[in-house]
N, CA, C and O atoms as a DFTB+ gen file, in Angstrom:
384 C
 N C O
     1  1     -20.892      17.195     -18.518
     2  2     -19.569      16.762     -18.166
     3  2     -19.650      15.939     -16.888
     4  3     -20.256      16.362     -15.904
     5  1     -19.031      14.753     -16.910
     6  2     -19.080      13.924     -15.713
     7  2     -17.703      13.846     -15.069
     8  3     -16.672      13.924     -15.736
     9  1     -17.724      13.693     -13.786
    10  2     -16.473      13.532     -13.066
    11  2     -16.522      12.218     -12.308
    12  3     -17.580      11.812     -11.826
    13  1     -15.398      11.563     -12.203
    14  2     -15.318      10.302     -11.488
    15  2     -14.806      10.580     -10.087
    16  3     -13.776      11.228      -9.906
    17  1     -15.534      10.086      -9.100
    18  2     -15.086      10.242      -7.724
    19  2     -13.793       9.442      -7.545
    20  3     -13.700       8.311      -8.021
    21  1     -12.795      10.014      -6.866
    22  2     -11.519       9.307      -6.700
    23  2     -11.658       7.933      -6.062
    24  3     -10.848       7.046      -6.332
    25  1     -12.661       7.740      -5.228
    26  2     -12.835       6.461      -4.557
    27  2     -13.335       5.371      -5.498
    28  3     -13.259       4.188      -5.168
    29  1     -13.836       5.751      -6.650
    30  2     -14.366       4.768      -7.602
    31  2     -13.317       4.266      -8.600
    32  3     -13.601       3.362      -9.385
    33  1     -12.128       4.831      -8.578
    34  2     -11.059       4.377      -9.470
    35  2     -10.459       3.108      -8.868
    36  3      -9.992       3.136      -7.729
    37  1     -10.461       1.998      -9.603
    38  2      -9.920       0.752      -9.063
    39  2      -8.438       0.900      -8.697
    40  3      -7.692       1.630      -9.350
    41  1      -8.037       0.201      -7.653
    42  2      -6.651       0.271      -7.184
    43  2      -5.695      -0.184      -8.282
    44  3      -4.580       0.330      -8.378
    45  1      -6.112      -1.134      -9.105
    46  2      -5.245      -1.620     -10.181
    47  2      -4.898      -0.505     -11.168
    48  3      -3.806      -0.500     -11.735
    49  1      -5.811       0.433     -11.374
    50  2      -5.549       1.536     -12.304
    51  2      -4.582       2.561     -11.696
    52  3      -3.958       3.331     -12.426
    53  1      -4.461       2.572     -10.397
    54  2      -3.578       3.523      -9.726
    55  2      -2.126       3.045      -9.693
    56  3      -1.219       3.832      -9.422
    57  1      -1.909       1.769      -9.967
    58  2      -0.576       1.200      -9.813
    59  2       0.464       1.846     -10.716
    60  3       1.578       2.112     -10.266
    61  1       0.141       2.100     -11.948
    62  2       1.130       2.634     -12.901
    63  2       1.758       3.934     -12.401
    64  3       2.958       4.139     -12.582
    65  1       0.997       4.794     -11.793
    66  2       1.515       6.077     -11.327
    67  2       2.181       6.029      -9.968
    68  3       2.832       6.992      -9.563
    69  1       2.028       4.923      -9.258
    70  2       2.583       4.816      -7.899
    71  2       3.161       3.429      -7.656
    72  3       2.801       2.765      -6.684
    73  1       4.038       3.001      -8.516
    74  2       4.634       1.675      -8.396
    75  2       5.614       1.584      -7.228
    76  3       5.678       0.550      -6.563
    77  1       6.366       2.629      -6.971
    78  2       7.413       2.572      -5.946
    79  2       7.001       3.334      -4.688
    80  3       6.077       4.146      -4.706
    81  1       7.720       3.046      -3.584
    82  2       7.409       3.745      -2.337
    83  2       7.707       5.241      -2.452
    84  3       7.041       6.057      -1.816
    85  1       8.695       5.597      -3.253
    86  2       9.009       7.015      -3.461
    87  2       7.845       7.736      -4.153
    88  3       7.470       8.837      -3.750
    89  1       7.283       7.123      -5.182
    90  2       6.156       7.727      -5.891
    91  2       4.907       7.783      -5.003
    92  3       4.127       8.732      -5.074
    93  1       4.732       6.765      -4.177
    94  2       3.590       6.773      -3.250
    95  2       3.721       7.908      -2.243
    96  3       2.741       8.587      -1.936
    97  1       4.920       8.110      -1.735
    98  2       5.132       9.187      -0.767
    99  2       4.891      10.549      -1.420
   100  3       4.233      11.413      -0.842
   101  1       5.421      10.731      -2.615
   102  2       5.226      12.012      -3.324
   103  2       3.766      12.309      -3.582
   104  3       3.334      13.459      -3.505
   105  1       2.996      11.254      -3.893
   106  2       1.582      11.435      -4.211
   107  2       0.711      11.551      -2.957
   108  3      -0.470      11.886      -3.058
   109  1       1.277      11.281      -1.781
   110  2       0.506      11.431      -0.548
   111  2      -0.278      10.203      -0.132
   112  3      -1.304      10.326       0.537
   113  1       0.180       9.026      -0.513
   114  2      -0.498       7.796      -0.119
   115  2      -0.329       7.532       1.370
   116  3       0.673       7.923       1.968
   117  1      -1.324       6.858       1.971
   118  2      -1.259       6.362       3.335
   119  2      -1.257       4.841       3.214
   120  3      -2.148       4.273       2.583
   121  1      -0.263       4.171       3.812
   122  2      -0.127       2.721       3.683
   123  2      -0.157       2.076       5.065
   124  3       0.462       2.563       6.010
   125  1      -0.893       0.967       5.160
   126  2      -0.950       0.202       6.396
   127  2      -0.619      -1.255       6.086
   128  3      -0.681      -1.693       4.937
   129  1      -0.263      -2.002       7.151
   130  2      -0.017      -3.439       7.047
   131  2      -0.983      -4.134       7.988
   132  3      -1.078      -3.761       9.157
   133  1      -1.704      -5.140       7.502
   134  2      -2.723      -5.832       8.284
   135  2      -2.376      -7.315       8.373
   136  3      -2.223      -7.986       7.352
   137  1      -2.254      -7.823       9.608
   138  2      -1.891      -9.225       9.812
   139  2      -3.111     -10.121       9.599
   140  3      -4.204      -9.831      10.085
   141  1      -2.903     -11.214       8.866
   142  2      -3.998     -12.147       8.598
   143  2      -4.258     -13.098       9.769
   144  3      -5.276     -13.790       9.785
   145  1      -3.353     -13.141      10.745
   146  2      -3.502     -14.053      11.876
   147  2      -3.977     -13.337      13.146
   148  3      -5.017     -13.688      13.704
   149  1      -3.219     -12.340      13.600
   150  2      -3.554     -11.667      14.867
   151  2      -4.371     -10.387      14.666
   152  3      -4.779      -9.756      15.641
   153  1      -4.608     -10.004      13.424
   154  2      -5.421      -8.836      13.069
   155  2      -4.783      -7.505      13.455
   156  3      -5.461      -6.477      13.477
   157  1      -3.478      -7.514      13.761
   158  2      -2.764      -6.277      14.074
   159  2      -2.727      -5.383      12.831
   160  3      -2.480      -5.863      11.724
   161  1      -2.972      -4.095      13.015
   162  2      -2.884      -3.125      11.918
   163  2      -1.802      -2.125      12.288
   164  3      -1.840      -1.520      13.359
   165  1      -0.833      -1.957      11.387
   166  2       0.292      -1.050      11.634
   167  2       0.401      -0.045      10.492
   168  3       0.165      -0.382       9.332
   169  1       0.754       1.165      10.826
   170  2       1.005       2.183       9.813
   171  2       2.402       1.949       9.237
   172  3       3.343       1.675       9.982
   173  1       2.538       2.055       7.932
   174  2       3.817       1.897       7.254
   175  2       4.416       3.281       7.044
   176  3       3.774       4.160       6.470
   177  1       5.631       3.469       7.505
   178  2       6.328       4.742       7.328
   179  2       7.065       4.703       5.992
   180  3       8.105       4.056       5.871
   181  1       6.529       5.391       4.997
   182  2       7.163       5.397       3.682
   183  2       8.559       6.015       3.719
   184  3       9.456       5.480       3.067
   185  1       8.799       7.129       4.456
   186  2      10.163       7.667       4.509
   187  2      11.171       6.671       5.095
   188  3      12.302       6.576       4.617
   189  1      10.763       5.937       6.119
   190  2      11.649       4.932       6.707
   191  2      11.912       3.803       5.720
   192  3      13.045       3.340       5.588
   193  1      10.877       3.364       5.034
   194  2      11.024       2.308       4.040
   195  2      11.948       2.740       2.903
   196  3      12.727       1.935       2.392
   197  1      11.862       3.998       2.511
   198  2      12.744       4.523       1.464
   199  2      14.196       4.489       1.928
   200  3      15.084       4.122       1.159
   201  1      14.441       4.868       3.180
   202  2      15.810       4.843       3.708
   203  2      16.363       3.417       3.805
   204  3      17.538       3.182       3.527
   205  1      15.509       2.471       4.200
   206  2      15.972       1.095       4.406
   207  2      16.050       0.302       3.104
   208  3      17.065      -0.339       2.833
   209  1      15.009       0.339       2.309
   210  2      14.924      -0.489       1.100
   211  2      15.283       0.244      -0.188
   212  3      15.570      -0.386      -1.206
   213  1      15.266       1.571      -0.144
   214  2      15.559       2.346      -1.345
   215  2      14.293       2.883      -1.983
   216  3      13.211       2.335      -1.770
   217  1      14.413       3.959      -2.772
   218  2      13.234       4.619      -3.342
   219  2      12.506       3.805      -4.412
   220  3      11.343       4.081      -4.704
   221  1      13.157       2.825      -4.989
   222  2      12.535       2.032      -6.065
   223  2      11.838       0.784      -5.554
   224  3      11.314       0.003      -6.348
   225  1      11.823       0.582      -4.240
   226  2      11.166      -0.578      -3.644
   227  2       9.660      -0.484      -3.865
   228  3       9.089       0.606      -3.836
   229  1       9.024      -1.624      -4.085
   230  2       7.582      -1.655      -4.324
   231  2       6.885      -2.554      -3.310
   232  3       7.398      -3.616      -2.958
   233  1       5.722      -2.127      -2.844
   234  2       4.909      -2.908      -1.920
   235  2       3.812      -3.694      -2.631
   236  3       3.119      -4.495      -2.004
   237  1       3.653      -3.473      -3.919
   238  2       2.596      -4.138      -4.680
   239  2       2.835      -5.649      -4.702
   240  3       3.949      -6.112      -4.945
   241  1       1.771      -6.401      -4.445
   242  2       1.777      -7.871      -4.477
   243  2       2.804      -8.475      -3.526
   244  3       3.379      -9.521      -3.828
   245  1       3.043      -7.838      -2.387
   246  2       3.994      -8.349      -1.390
   247  2       3.288      -8.685      -0.097
   248  3       2.241      -8.129       0.237
   249  1       3.896      -9.615       0.620
   250  2       3.496      -9.927       1.993
   251  2       4.773      -9.947       2.815
   252  3       5.863     -10.138       2.276
   253  1       4.640      -9.752       4.104
   254  2       5.794      -9.782       5.007
   255  2       5.358     -10.432       6.320
   256  3       4.167     -10.503       6.624
   257  1       6.318     -10.896       7.080
   258  2       6.019     -11.488       8.380
   259  2       5.471     -10.417       9.322
   260  3       5.883      -9.258       9.272
   261  1       4.542     -10.822      10.174
   262  2       3.995      -9.913      11.171
   263  2       5.085      -9.578      12.182
   264  3       5.907     -10.431      12.519
   265  1       5.093      -8.349      12.663
   266  2       6.103      -7.882      13.618
   267  2       5.691      -8.083      15.084
   268  3       6.480      -7.816      15.990
   269  1       4.473      -8.547      15.315
   270  2       4.043      -8.771      16.702
   271  2       4.777      -9.976      17.272
   272  3       4.868     -11.023      16.631
   273  1       5.297      -9.817      18.480
   274  2       6.045     -10.877      19.139
   275  2       5.178     -12.123      19.271
   276  3       4.066     -12.058      19.795
   277  1       5.685     -13.255      18.797
   278  2       4.981     -14.523      18.908
   279  2       4.005     -14.815      17.782
   280  3       3.523     -15.944      17.682
   281  1       3.697     -13.860      16.943
   282  2       2.756     -14.083      15.841
   283  2       3.498     -14.723      14.671
   284  3       4.618     -14.332      14.342
   285  1       2.867     -15.702      14.055
   286  2       3.476     -16.390      12.910
   287  2       2.798     -15.992      11.598
   288  3       3.056     -16.587      10.553
   289  1       1.937     -14.992      11.662
   290  2       1.185     -14.575      10.488
   291  2       1.967     -13.698       9.522
   292  3       3.129     -13.361       9.750
   293  1       1.300     -13.344       8.448
   294  2       1.854     -12.464       7.426
   295  2       0.957     -11.233       7.297
   296  3      -0.257     -11.308       7.486
   297  1       1.575     -10.108       6.973
   298  2       0.798      -8.888       6.767
   299  2       0.547      -8.666       5.287
   300  3       1.364      -9.013       4.435
   301  1      -0.604      -8.079       5.008
   302  2      -0.964      -7.647       3.668
   303  2      -0.857      -6.126       3.667
   304  3      -1.336      -5.468       4.590
   305  1      -0.242      -5.577       2.650
   306  2      -0.128      -4.127       2.564
   307  2      -1.361      -3.561       1.880
   308  3      -1.832      -4.087       0.871
   309  1      -1.874      -2.477       2.451
   310  2      -3.055      -1.798       1.904
   311  2      -2.740      -0.317       1.779
   312  3      -2.094       0.271       2.647
   313  1      -3.198       0.269       0.700
   314  2      -2.914       1.675       0.463
   315  2      -4.171       2.497       0.254
   316  3      -5.213       1.995      -0.167
   317  1      -4.036       3.783       0.564
   318  2      -5.133       4.740       0.340
   319  2      -4.529       5.966      -0.323
   320  3      -3.739       6.691       0.281
   321  1      -4.907       6.181      -1.551
   322  2      -4.451       7.356      -2.292
   323  2      -5.299       8.553      -1.884
   324  3      -6.402       8.377      -1.366
   325  1      -4.805       9.766      -2.108
   326  2      -5.619      10.947      -1.799
   327  2      -6.981      10.863      -2.495
   328  3      -7.070      10.564      -3.686
   329  1      -8.014      11.126      -1.740
   330  2      -9.374      11.074      -2.277
   331  2     -10.090       9.761      -2.021
   332  3     -11.315       9.693      -2.117
   333  1      -9.338       8.715      -1.696
   334  2      -9.955       7.430      -1.392
   335  2     -10.456       7.438       0.053
   336  3      -9.843       8.059       0.920
   337  1     -11.563       6.752       0.310
   338  2     -12.123       6.710       1.653
   339  2     -11.535       5.583       2.494
   340  3     -11.417       5.722       3.712
   341  1     -11.164       4.472       1.866
   342  2     -10.661       3.319       2.600
   343  2      -9.352       2.820       1.990
   344  3      -9.001       3.162       0.860
   345  1      -8.648       2.009       2.760
   346  2      -7.429       1.378       2.271
   347  2      -7.813       0.143       1.454
   348  3      -8.697      -0.619       1.846
   349  1      -7.151      -0.047       0.331
   350  2      -7.381      -1.214      -0.518
   351  2      -6.107      -2.038      -0.597
   352  3      -5.008      -1.484      -0.575
   353  1      -6.243      -3.381      -0.689
   354  2      -5.057      -4.220      -0.801
   355  2      -4.217      -3.828      -2.017
   356  3      -4.746      -3.567      -3.098
   357  1      -2.911      -3.793      -1.819
   358  2      -1.995      -3.437      -2.913
   359  2      -1.691      -4.693      -3.729
   360  3      -0.544      -5.131      -3.825
   361  1      -2.739      -5.256      -4.309
   362  2      -2.637      -6.434      -5.150
   363  2      -3.216      -6.106      -6.508
   364  3      -4.422      -5.899      -6.645
   365  1      -2.357      -6.059      -7.511
   366  2      -2.832      -5.743      -8.850
   367  2      -1.762      -6.123      -9.858
   368  3      -0.576      -5.904      -9.615
   369  1      -2.171      -6.694     -10.995
   370  2      -1.182      -6.960     -12.030
   371  2      -0.696      -5.657     -12.637
   372  3      -1.362      -4.626     -12.540
   373  1       0.458      -5.711     -13.256
   374  2       0.974      -4.529     -13.928
   375  2       0.029      -4.168     -15.081
   376  3      -0.247      -5.014     -15.933
   377  1      -0.469      -2.933     -15.121
   378  2      -1.423      -2.560     -16.194
   379  2      -0.729      -2.482     -17.554
   380  3       0.417      -2.049     -17.671
   381  1      -1.466      -2.917     -18.574
   382  2      -0.921      -2.859     -19.951
   383  2      -0.953      -1.463     -20.507
   384  3      -0.535      -1.242     -21.644
């Protein structure tokens, strides 16, 4: 019997079960935002995002303006599901 290490499951395969910020929070995901210009890394508060944008909001395939004063860059959202060692970009097509 073989078992697959959670870190070896591609991020695209995880999307179906965690499409929304509400589902990500329930599953225990850790989400960060990384600026492509100033390299700032910020933790994303899923409970705050749920209150502001609603529970059905999705971070998949999104970018947003960097929040650092004076920076004109965009942040990429990266997520880490339980069992994953590193954050992976939340870029994936909807699985069939």
